[in-house]
C-alpha positions as CSV (number, residue, x, y, z in Angstrom):
1,M,-68.6,5.8,4.5
2,S,-71.5,4.0,6.9
3,H,-71.6,3.8,10.2
4,L,-70.2,0.4,10.7
5,Q,-67.4,1.0,8.3
6,F,-66.7,3.5,11.0
7,A,-66.7,1.7,13.9
8,F,-65.0,-1.3,12.2
9,S,-62.1,1.2,11.3
10,L,-61.8,2.8,15.0
11,Y,-61.6,-0.3,16.7
12,F,-58.5,-1.7,14.3
13,I,-57.0,1.6,14.8
14,L,-57.2,2.0,18.5
15,F,-56.4,-2.1,18.7
16,F,-52.8,-2.1,17.0
17,Y,-52.1,1.4,18.6
18,Q,-52.6,0.6,22.0
19,L,-51.2,-2.9,21.5
20,S,-48.5,-1.4,20.0
21,W,-48.0,0.5,23.1
22,A,-48.0,-2.3,25.7
23,Q,-45.7,-4.0,24.0
24,Q,-43.6,-1.5,24.6
25,I,-43.9,-1.1,27.9
26,I,-43.7,-4.8,28.7
27,A,-40.4,-4.9,26.3
28,S,-38.7,-2.1,27.8
29,R,-36.9,-1.6,31.2
30,P,-39.9,-2.1,33.7
31,P,-39.2,0.2,36.5
32,V,-38.9,-0.6,40.6
33,I,-42.0,0.6,41.9
34,V,-40.5,1.7,45.6
35,P,-43.8,3.2,47.7
36,L,-43.1,6.5,49.6
37,T,-44.3,7.7,53.2
38,T,-43.7,11.0,55.0
39,D,-42.1,11.8,58.4
40,I,-43.6,14.2,60.9
41,N,-41.4,16.9,59.8
42,R,-42.9,16.1,56.1
43,R,-39.9,14.5,54.4
44,Y,-39.9,11.7,52.2
45,V,-39.1,8.5,53.2
46,I,-38.4,5.1,51.7
47,Q,-37.7,1.6,53.7
48,I,-33.8,0.2,53.2
49,E,-32.9,-3.2,54.7
50,M,-29.8,-3.4,56.1
51,A,-28.1,-5.9,58.7
52,N,-31.7,-7.5,58.5
53,T,-33.2,-4.8,60.1
54,T,-35.5,-1.8,58.0
55,F,-34.2,1.9,58.4
56,P,-36.5,4.9,57.5
57,F,-34.6,7.2,54.9
58,A,-35.6,10.4,54.2
59,L,-34.9,11.1,50.0
60,S,-32.8,13.4,49.1
61,L,-31.5,14.9,45.6
62,G,-29.0,17.3,47.2
63,T,-26.4,14.5,47.4
64,G,-25.0,11.5,46.0
65,Y,-24.6,9.5,49.0
66,S,-26.2,7.2,51.8
67,L,-26.1,8.0,55.6
68,V,-27.7,5.7,58.5
69,A,-27.2,7.0,61.8
70,A,-25.0,4.8,63.5
71,S,-25.3,3.7,67.3
72,D,-23.0,6.0,68.7
73,C,-24.8,9.1,67.1
74,T,-26.2,11.4,70.2
75,S,-27.5,13.8,67.8
76,C,-29.4,11.7,65.6
77,G,-32.7,11.6,66.8
78,S,-34.7,8.4,68.7
79,E,-34.8,6.6,65.5
80,Q,-33.6,2.8,64.6
81,K,-29.6,3.3,64.7
82,Y,-26.8,1.0,62.5
83,D,-25.3,-1.3,65.3
84,L,-21.7,-0.8,63.8
85,N,-21.0,-4.2,65.2
86,S,-22.8,-6.0,62.6
87,A,-20.9,-3.9,59.6
88,P,-19.5,-6.8,57.4
89,T,-16.3,-4.6,56.5
90,A,-13.6,-2.3,58.1
91,P,-14.5,1.5,57.1
92,I,-12.5,2.7,54.3
93,G,-12.9,6.2,54.6
94,S,-15.0,9.4,56.2
95,Q,-17.2,11.6,54.6
96,A,-18.6,14.9,55.5
97,V,-22.1,15.6,53.7
98,S,-24.1,19.0,53.5
99,V,-27.5,19.1,52.1
100,L,-29.8,22.6,52.0
101,G,-27.5,23.9,55.3
102,A,-27.9,20.6,57.4
103,S,-24.9,18.3,57.9
104,A,-23.6,15.2,59.3
105,S,-20.3,13.3,59.1
106,G,-19.4,9.7,60.0
107,Q,-17.1,6.7,58.9
108,V,-17.6,5.0,55.1
109,M,-18.0,1.6,55.5
110,Q,-19.3,-0.7,52.3
111,E,-22.9,-2.5,53.2
112,N,-25.5,-4.6,51.3
113,C,-28.6,-2.8,50.9
114,S,-31.9,-3.2,49.7
115,M,-34.9,-1.1,49.0
116,V,-38.2,-2.5,49.5
117,T,-41.1,-2.6,46.7
118,D,-45.0,-2.1,46.7
119,N,-45.0,-6.2,46.8
120,S,-42.5,-6.1,49.6
121,S,-40.0,-7.5,47.6
122,L,-36.4,-6.1,47.9
123,W,-34.1,-4.5,45.1
124,H,-30.7,-5.5,45.9
125,Y,-27.9,-3.0,45.8
126,P,-24.5,-4.8,47.3
127,E,-21.3,-3.1,48.5
128,H,-22.7,-0.1,49.0
129,P,-21.1,3.4,50.4
130,M,-22.5,4.0,53.3
131,V,-21.8,6.7,56.1
132,M,-22.0,5.8,59.5
133,V,-22.9,9.2,60.8
134,N,-22.0,9.6,64.4
135,Q,-22.5,13.6,64.2
136,S,-25.5,15.2,62.6
137,S,-26.6,18.9,62.6
138,S,-30.4,19.0,61.5
139,L,-29.5,16.3,58.9
140,I,-30.8,13.1,60.5
141,S,-32.7,14.1,63.1
142,S,-36.3,12.6,64.6
143,G,-38.5,11.0,62.3
144,I,-35.6,9.3,60.4
145,S,-32.7,7.1,60.4
146,G,-31.3,7.6,57.5
147,I,-30.7,9.6,54.2
148,L,-30.9,8.1,50.8
149,G,-29.2,10.4,48.6
150,L,-30.2,9.9,44.7
151,G,-27.6,12.9,43.7
152,T,-24.8,12.6,41.3
153,N,-22.2,13.7,43.7
154,R,-21.1,16.4,41.6
155,L,-19.8,19.0,43.9
156,N,-17.0,17.1,44.8
157,G,-16.6,14.8,42.1
158,N,-17.0,11.6,43.4
159,F,-19.9,10.2,41.2
160,S,-18.8,6.0,41.9
161,S,-19.7,6.7,45.6
162,S,-23.5,7.6,44.3
163,T,-26.5,4.9,44.4
164,L,-26.5,6.1,40.4
165,G,-23.0,5.4,39.8
166,G,-22.7,2.4,41.6
167,W,-25.4,1.1,39.8
168,L,-24.1,1.9,36.7
169,S,-20.7,0.5,38.1
170,S,-22.2,-3.2,38.1
171,N,-24.2,-2.6,34.6
172,A,-21.0,-1.5,32.7
173,A,-23.2,-2.2,29.4
174,L,-25.7,0.3,30.2
175,S,-24.5,3.8,29.2
176,N,-27.2,5.6,31.6
177,V,-29.9,5.4,34.1
178,S,-33.2,6.9,35.0
179,F,-35.7,7.0,37.7
180,G,-39.1,9.1,38.1
181,L,-40.8,10.9,41.1
182,S,-44.4,10.8,41.7
183,L,-45.0,12.8,44.6
184,N,-48.4,13.2,46.7
185,P,-48.6,16.3,48.1
186,P,-46.2,17.2,51.2
187,E,-48.5,16.1,54.5
188,I,-47.7,15.1,57.9
189,S,-47.0,11.8,58.6
190,S,-49.1,10.6,55.5
191,S,-48.5,6.3,54.9
192,D,-49.4,7.2,51.0
193,A,-47.1,9.5,49.8
194,G,-46.6,8.9,46.4
195,Q,-43.8,6.4,44.6
196,L,-40.0,6.5,43.0
197,H,-40.3,5.1,39.8
198,W,-37.3,3.6,40.2
199,L,-33.9,2.7,37.2
200,A,-37.2,3.8,34.9
201,P,-39.8,6.4,34.7
202,D,-43.6,5.2,34.4
203,P,-45.4,6.1,31.2
204,S,-48.9,5.7,32.8
205,A,-47.3,8.4,35.4
206,Y,-47.5,11.3,33.1
207,Q,-48.7,12.9,29.6
208,G,-48.5,15.0,26.9
209,E,-44.5,16.1,26.3
210,V,-41.3,16.2,28.4
211,S,-39.4,19.3,29.0
212,W,-35.9,18.6,29.2
213,K,-33.4,21.2,31.1
214,D,-29.7,20.3,31.6
215,L,-27.6,20.1,34.7
216,I,-25.6,22.9,35.4
217,T,-23.2,23.3,38.1
218,T,-23.4,26.1,41.3
219,T,-21.7,26.6,44.2
220,S,-25.1,28.6,45.4
221,L,-27.1,25.7,46.6
222,D,-25.9,22.2,47.8
223,S,-27.6,20.1,45.3
224,D,-26.8,18.2,42.7
225,W,-30.1,18.6,40.5
226,V,-29.7,22.4,39.1
227,F,-31.2,24.0,36.1
228,K,-32.1,27.0,34.5
229,M,-35.8,28.0,35.3
230,D,-37.3,30.1,32.2
231,S,-39.5,32.4,34.1
232,W,-42.5,32.8,36.7
233,M,-45.8,35.0,37.6
234,F,-47.4,35.6,40.6
235,N,-51.2,36.5,41.4
236,V,-53.2,37.4,44.2
237,T,-56.4,38.5,43.9
238,D,-56.8,42.2,44.8
239,G,-52.9,42.3,45.1
240,G,-51.9,42.6,41.4
241,S,-48.9,40.2,39.8
242,Q,-45.2,40.0,39.5
243,S,-43.4,38.2,37.4
244,R,-39.4,37.3,36.5
245,N,-38.7,36.3,32.8
246,G,-35.2,36.0,31.1
247,G,-34.6,32.2,31.3
248,N,-31.4,32.6,33.7
249,M,-32.5,32.1,37.2
250,T,-30.3,28.8,39.1
251,T,-33.2,26.5,40.2
252,A,-32.9,23.4,42.1
253,V,-35.0,20.7,42.9
254,D,-35.0,18.8,46.0
255,P,-38.0,17.0,48.1
256,Y,-36.4,16.9,51.0
257,N,-37.4,20.5,51.7
258,P,-41.7,20.7,51.3
259,N,-41.6,24.4,50.1
260,I,-40.1,26.8,47.6
261,I,-37.9,29.2,48.6
262,F,-37.5,32.4,46.5
263,P,-34.7,35.1,46.6
264,S,-35.0,37.4,49.9
265,D,-35.9,40.7,48.2
266,I,-38.5,38.5,45.6
267,A,-40.2,36.8,48.1
268,H,-40.3,39.9,50.8
269,S,-42.1,41.7,47.6
270,I,-44.7,38.7,46.9
271,H,-45.6,38.6,50.6
272,S,-46.1,42.8,51.1
273,S,-48.6,42.8,47.8
274,I,-51.2,39.8,50.5
275,N,-53.2,41.5,52.6
276,G,-52.5,40.4,55.9
277,A,-49.6,38.7,55.3
278,V,-46.8,38.4,58.1
279,L,-43.3,37.4,58.7
280,K,-43.9,34.5,61.1
281,T,-40.2,33.0,61.8
282,Q,-37.0,33.1,60.5
283,T,-34.7,30.4,60.8
284,S,-30.5,30.4,59.6
285,M,-31.7,29.0,56.1
286,S,-35.1,30.7,55.3
287,S,-38.4,33.2,56.2
288,V,-41.4,31.7,56.3
289,W,-44.6,34.4,56.6
290,S,-48.0,33.5,58.4
291,I,-51.0,35.0,55.7
292,P,-54.7,34.8,55.7
293,C,-56.4,31.0,55.1
294,D,-58.8,32.7,52.4
295,S,-56.3,34.0,50.3
296,R,-56.8,33.5,46.6
297,M,-53.2,33.4,44.7
298,S,-51.9,31.4,42.3
299,L,-47.8,30.9,41.1
300,T,-46.8,29.5,37.4
301,I,-43.4,28.1,36.5
302,T,-42.3,28.1,33.3
303,V,-40.1,25.6,32.2
304,G,-39.2,25.4,28.5
305,T,-42.6,26.1,26.6
306,H,-44.7,24.5,29.3
307,P,-46.3,26.1,32.4
308,Y,-47.2,24.4,35.6
309,M,-49.3,26.4,38.1
310,L,-50.2,26.1,41.5
311,L,-53.1,27.4,42.6
312,E,-53.8,28.2,46.8
313,D,-54.6,25.0,47.7
314,K,-51.0,24.1,48.0
315,L,-49.5,27.8,48.6
316,I,-51.6,27.7,51.9
317,Q,-50.4,25.5,54.6
318,S,-53.3,25.1,57.2
319,D,-52.0,23.9,60.2
320,N,-55.3,24.2,63.4
321,G,-56.2,27.0,61.7
322,N,-53.0,29.1,61.1
323,C,-52.4,29.0,57.9
324,T,-48.2,30.1,56.2
325,S,-47.4,30.3,53.0
326,A,-45.6,27.5,51.2
327,I,-43.4,30.1,49.5
328,E,-40.4,31.1,52.0
329,G,-37.1,33.5,51.1
330,W,-33.6,32.7,51.9
331,T,-32.5,34.2,55.1
332,D,-28.9,34.8,53.0
333,N,-29.8,38.1,51.3
334,T,-26.7,37.3,48.4
335,N,-28.4,33.8,47.6
336,D,-30.1,34.5,44.0
337,A,-31.3,31.0,43.0
338,Y,-34.4,28.8,43.7
339,L,-35.2,25.9,45.4
340,F,-38.6,23.9,44.3
341,G,-39.2,21.6,47.1
342,A,-42.2,18.8,47.5
343,T,-44.6,21.4,47.2
344,F,-44.0,22.1,43.6
345,I,-42.4,18.4,42.9
346,S,-46.2,17.1,43.7
347,S,-47.5,19.3,40.8
348,V,-45.8,17.6,38.3
349,Y,-43.9,14.5,36.9
350,L,-40.0,14.2,37.1
351,I,-37.8,12.0,35.2
352,F,-34.2,12.5,36.2
353,T,-31.2,10.9,33.5
354,V,-27.9,10.1,34.4
355,N,-25.0,8.6,32.1
356,S,-21.6,7.0,33.8
357,M,-19.7,10.3,33.5
358,G,-22.1,11.6,36.0
359,H,-24.2,14.4,33.2
360,G,-27.5,14.3,33.1
361,S,-30.4,16.2,32.6
362,L,-33.8,16.4,34.3
363,G,-37.6,16.1,32.5
364,F,-40.5,17.6,33.3
365,A,-44.2,16.9,32.3
366,K,-47.7,16.9,33.2
367,R,-48.9,14.3,35.8
368,G,-51.3,11.8,34.1
369,L,-54.5,11.6,34.3
370,V,-55.1,8.8,35.9
371,S,-52.9,7.2,38.6
372,A,-51.1,3.9,37.8
373,K,-50.4,3.3,41.4
374,G,-49.4,-0.1,42.4
375,L,-49.5,-1.8,39.3
376,S,-46.5,-3.1,37.2
377,P,-46.6,-2.2,33.9
378,G,-47.9,-6.4,32.7
379,A,-50.8,-5.2,34.7
380,I,-50.8,-2.2,33.0
381,A,-50.7,-4.0,29.6
382,G,-53.4,-6.8,30.6
383,I,-55.6,-3.8,31.5
384,T,-55.0,-2.3,27.9
385,L,-56.3,-5.5,26.3
386,G,-59.0,-6.0,28.0
387,S,-60.4,-3.0,27.8
388,L,-59.9,-2.9,24.2
389,A,-61.5,-6.6,24.6
390,C,-64.4,-5.3,25.9
391,A,-64.5,-2.6,23.7
392,G,-64.7,-4.8,20.9
393,I,-67.6,-6.5,22.4
394,L,-69.1,-3.4,23.0
395,I,-68.7,-2.3,19.0
396,V,-69.9,-5.6,17.7
397,G,-73.2,-5.5,19.9
398,I,-73.4,-1.9,18.2
399,M,-73.2,-3.5,14.8
400,V,-75.4,-6.3,15.5
401,F,-78.0,-4.1,16.5
402,G,-76.9,-1.7,13.5
403,I,-77.8,-4.3,11.1
404,G,-80.7,-5.6,12.5
405,R,-81.9,-2.1,12.5
406,Q,-81.3,-1.9,9.0
407,Q,-83.1,-5.0,8.0
408,R,-86.1,-4.4,9.5
409,K,-86.2,-0.7,8.2
410,A,-86.0,-2.8,4.4
411,H,-88.0,-5.1,5.3
412,Q,-90.9,-2.0,6.6
413,S,-89.7,-0.1,3.3
414,M,-91.0,-3.4,1.2
415,K,-94.0,-3.8,3.1
416,E,-95.1,-0.2,2.5
417,R,-94.3,-0.2,-1.0
418,S,-96.1,-3.3,-1.7
419,E,-99.1,-2.1,-0.3
420,S,-99.0,1.1,-2.2
421,Y,-98.2,-0.7,-5.6
422,I,-100.7,0.2,-8.4
423,P,-100.2,-2.4,-11.1
424,P,-100.1,-0.3,-14.2
425,F,-102.9,-0.6,-17.2
426,V,-102.2,-3.1,-20.1
427,P,-104.9,-2.8,-22.7
428,N,-106.9,-5.9,-23.6
429,Q,-105.1,-7.1,-27.0
430,V,-103.8,-10.2,-28.1
431,D,-100.5,-10.5,-28.7
432,S,-100.1,-13.2,-31.5
433,N,-96.7,-13.9,-30.8
434,K,-96.9,-14.5,-26.9
435,T,-98.2,-17.7,-25.8
436,T,-101.6,-18.2,-24.4
437,H,-100.8,-18.4,-21.0
438,E,-99.1,-14.9,-21.3
439,N,-102.3,-13.2,-23.2
440,Q,-104.1,-14.3,-20.2
441,V,-102.2,-12.3,-17.7
442,Y,-102.3,-9.1,-20.4
443,E,-106.2,-9.8,-20.2
444,S,-106.7,-10.5,-16.1
445,Y,-105.5,-6.6,-16.2
446,S,-107.6,-5.1,-19.2
447,L,-111.2,-2.9,-17.5
448,P,-114.2,-4.3,-17.8
449,S,-116.3,-3.4,-20.9
450,V,-119.2,-0.8,-20.1
451,P,-122.2,-1.6,-22.1
452,S,-123.5,0.4,-24.2
453,T,-127.2,2.4,-24.1
454,P,-129.1,0.6,-26.9
455,D,-130.2,2.6,-29.3
456,Y,-134.3,2.4,-29.8
457,H,-134.5,4.0,-33.1
458,D,-132.2,1.1,-34.6
459,H,-133.3,-1.5,-36.9
460,S,-131.0,-3.8,-35.3
461,I,-130.5,-5.1,-31.9
462,P,-127.1,-6.7,-31.4
463,S,-127.8,-8.2,-28.0
464,Y,-131.5,-9.2,-28.5
465,T,-132.6,-12.1,-30.6
466,T,-136.2,-12.0,-32.4
467,I,-138.7,-14.9,-32.0
468,A,-140.3,-16.2,-34.8
469,I,-144.3,-16.4,-34.7
470,P,-145.3,-19.5,-34.4
471,P,-146.5,-21.6,-37.6
472,T,-150.1,-22.5,-36.6
473,D,-152.3,-20.7,-34.0
474,Q,-152.8,-24.4,-32.1
475,Q,-149.0,-24.0,-30.5
476,H,-148.8,-22.0,-27.9
477,F,-145.8,-19.5,-25.9
478,N,-146.6,-19.9,-22.3
479,I,-144.1,-17.7,-20.2
480,S,-143.8,-18.7,-16.0
481,P,-146.2,-18.1,-13.6
482,W,-144.8,-14.8,-12.3
483,H,-145.0,-13.5,-15.8
484,R,-148.2,-13.5,-18.2
485,R,-149.0,-16.5,-20.2
486,L,-149.5,-15.9,-24.0
487,T,-151.4,-19.0,-25.7
488,S,-152.9,-19.2,-28.8
489,V,-151.7,-15.7,-30.2
490,T,-152.1,-14.7,-33.8
491,S,-151.7,-11.9,-35.7
492,P,-154.8,-10.1,-36.1
493,H,-153.4,-8.3,-38.9
494,G,-152.6,-11.5,-40.7
495,P,-149.8,-12.0,-43.0
496,R,-147.8,-9.6,-44.2
497,P,-146.3,-9.4,-47.9
498,Q,-142.8,-9.7,-48.2
499,S,-140.7,-6.5,-48.9
500,P,-138.7,-6.5,-52.4
501,S,-136.2,-4.1,-50.2
502,S,-132.5,-5.9,-49.9
503,S,-131.9,-3.8,-47.3
504,S,-133.3,-6.1,-44.7
505,P,-131.8,-5.6,-41.0
506,A,-129.3,-8.0,-39.4
507,Y,-132.1,-9.2,-37.4
508,P,-135.1,-8.7,-38.9
509,R,-138.5,-7.8,-36.9
510,A,-141.1,-9.7,-39.5
511,G,-143.1,-12.7,-37.5
512,A,-142.0,-11.2,-34.5
513,L,-144.8,-12.2,-31.5
514,R,-146.8,-9.3,-30.6
515,D,-148.4,-8.9,-27.1
516,P,-152.5,-8.7,-27.3
517,N,-153.2,-7.0,-24.5
518,R,-150.3,-4.3,-25.2
519,P,-151.1,-3.2,-29.1
520,G,-148.3,-2.0,-31.0
521,L,-145.4,-4.1,-28.6
522,V,-143.6,-7.4,-29.7
523,V,-142.2,-10.3,-27.6
524,V,-138.4,-10.5,-27.7
525,G,-135.5,-12.5,-26.1
526,D,-132.1,-14.0,-25.9
527,P,-132.8,-18.2,-25.9
528,R,-129.7,-18.4,-24.2
529,L,-131.1,-16.1,-21.3
530,G,-134.4,-17.7,-21.0
531,S,-135.6,-14.6,-20.9
532,V,-138.3,-12.3,-22.6
533,N,-138.8,-8.5,-23.5
534,T,-141.4,-6.6,-25.2
535,R,-140.4,-3.3,-27.3
536,R,-142.4,-1.0,-29.4
537,A,-143.2,-2.3,-32.7
538,G,-141.8,-0.3,-35.8
539,R,-144.0,1.2,-38.3
540,H,-142.0,0.5,-41.8
541,N,-142.9,-2.8,-43.8
542,A,-139.9,-5.1,-43.5
543,Q,-139.8,-7.6,-45.4
544,R,-140.7,-11.1,-43.7
545,S,-137.6,-13.6,-43.7
546,N,-138.7,-17.4,-44.6
547,S,-135.9,-18.6,-42.5
548,R,-136.7,-17.2,-39.4
549,R,-140.0,-18.6,-39.6
550,E,-139.5,-21.8,-37.8
551,S,-141.8,-23.8,-35.9
552,Y,-141.4,-23.4,-32.3
553,E,-142.0,-25.5,-29.5
554,Q,-143.7,-24.7,-26.4
555,H,-141.4,-23.2,-24.1
556,E,-141.6,-22.7,-20.2
557,L,-139.5,-20.1,-19.3
558,P,-137.5,-20.6,-15.6
559,E,-139.2,-18.6,-12.7
560,I,-137.6,-15.0,-12.4
561,A,-136.3,-14.9,-9.2
């Protein structure tokens, strides 16, 4: 296969493959892109609009309820509060919510809510149950006005009151709903903290296969998205490594907490292997260690068959030259579960899927090489097709260049062959079966004949003609001024008798004109050339030929330049 054929085949394969992929993106349910920010506590924030007011809500997977600080809440921080007088309906009940050791409670009212998307448009979910918090214990604090719960309420079995359950209830034709999380590392008050891909994952945000884990129910964690981790391994330079295997480790994911929490005994063992690590603080939920900022370490989490590695750039958190470890330990020594907060979630792409019964699964995938931030599926498809068009133009240019180069090489090769061509030797023979023109073509290639050297002992001279002696003495044979003139020349020996021999030469020498100044020489010449020559006469008696004894006029030979 030539290079041009390969280029054609590759282009059409890529074209139809990516065209099919782009069509799938357009045909499938497009995700609603919701931008995320972070607050002063590194919690991921979504803008929610209610009663013509926008509120900053923290994202949590630990509950399915949504909460907002009511105007009468004195423990809910200083952020914007919801005016109870603007509620469209009367309270329908009350609800207490607990997430990772923090809690809040209040009356439940239905409110028309909207998410602010990436293009500042609104995604509406009307008549959504909202907890109007009037009492908070660290759950709603400075930096946020409420909580957007994207859990399933598995612990109390109230799936219909969750955001996911309410959407499936209003879309009875659908059997499940999904969303994806593409988070940037948790930083303080970041305006670009990642994206929530609502109602569908974004295929451009991840790559490779997805490792799926079924959700489980546990009482050791106040969380809904809980699964079984397969293994982990921790390595530190000059401190060795530690690991756990077996695949029976209860683990929850929730970006509401920025760090990773291990069981207490394992967290102490890990930090004891880090030179210079010191227990810094201990809260009601976890213990925190300070470590040297130049520590070198790694943590590998295995889900299914896919490992996900975190290095020191995510495991070490720096604050004005003071560094703390992103790995914490539960204050409760009996808690043997693991919590993967935003530090781990920002290293992978998570896909959440749940059906109408509240049962779901959790998918882990590697982050995409190129972020598709702010691009809709149609825009991605347009970019894909545009890239294919550019690739097509490039391939056509390469083909045109290749064809031109091949033609130039062929032309040069033909020129070299023509210059080095030697025509074959053809004998100078005339074929009677060919035309005169064809014979002339063959004759034009014949080599010129080389004249043979005359044999001076031969009696016949095929290339010369003997000049007969003039019959009378009065006739003259004049030679040009450049030669000696021979006039009135007669033979001093008189006429010679005829030889009776019958073997006369083809050109008889009898009667040859003799040069009186050079005895023994005869004058010979070729009448066609108008030239004369002399050669020594033979000593044999040749019979005189009467046919050769012709009378000659006096000839004047041309001058020889």
